[in-house]
C-alpha positions in Angstrom: 0.0 0.3 -0.2 2.7 1.8 0.8 4.6 1.7 -2.0 2.0 2.5 -4.4 1.3 5.6 -2.3 4.3 6.6 -3.5 4.3 5.7 -7.4 1.7 8.3 -7.4 3.5 10.7 -5.1 6.2 10.6 -7.3 4.1 10.7 -10.7 2.6 13.5 -9.5 5.6 15.6 -8.5 7.3 15.0 -11.9 4.5 16.3 -13.6 3.9 19.2 -11.5 7.4 20.3 -12.0 7.5 19.6 -16.1 4.6 21.3 -16.0 5.8 24.2 -13.7 8.8 24.5 -15.5 6.5 25.0 -19.6 4.2 27.4 -17.3 7.4 29.5 -17.1 8.3 29.2 -20.1 5.7 30.1 -21.7 5.0 33.3 -19.3 8.7 34.1 -20.4 8.3 33.7 -24.4 5.2 36.0 -23.8 6.9 38.6 -22.1 9.4 38.6 -25.4 7.2 38.7 -28.0 6.8 41.8 -26.3 9.8 43.7 -26.4 9.9 46.4 -28.8 13.8 46.8 -29.5 14.8 44.0 -32.0 18.1 43.7 -30.6 17.3 42.8 -27.0 14.3 40.9 -28.5 16.7 38.5 -29.9 19.1 38.1 -26.8 16.6 37.7 -24.6 15.2 35.1 -27.1 18.4 33.4 -27.0 18.3 33.4 -23.1 15.1 32.1 -23.0 16.5 29.3 -24.7 19.3 28.5 -22.9 16.8 29.4 -19.6 14.3 26.5 -21.1 16.9 23.3 -22.0 18.4 24.0 -18.5 15.2 24.2 -16.5 13.7 20.6 -19.1 17.3 18.8 -18.5 16.9 20.0 -14.6 13.6 18.8 -14.1 13.7 16.1 -16.2 16.2 15.0 -13.9 15.3 15.7 -10.6 12.1 13.6 -11.1 14.2 10.8 -12.6 16.5 11.0 -9.4 13.9 10.7 -7.5 12.5 7.3 -8.7 15.4 6.1 -8.9 16.1 6.9 -5.5 12.6 5.6 -4.0 12.8 2.4 -5.9 17.1 2.2 -5.3 17.4 -1.2 -3.2 20.1 -1.4 -0.6 23.1 -3.3 -1.2 23.9 -6.6 0.7 26.8 -5.8 2.5 29.6 -8.1 1.1 30.2 -11.7 2.2 27.2 -12.3 3.9 
């Protein structure tokens, strides 16, 4: 029972993290589109791209790392 609850919580945590990142990126994209100066807008788009890749990779790492830590079997000591 506890194991199933942990599964559901880890899936929900990963999904919530990824949805929060996508929402933040969407907000940033809308703000960048409103910039009037072309050079500043280009720099902001590049920054949004770099930030987006970093955030999405980080959120994916967090989700997979959480699941791995939850399901990792404790190693038997040698000679047991």
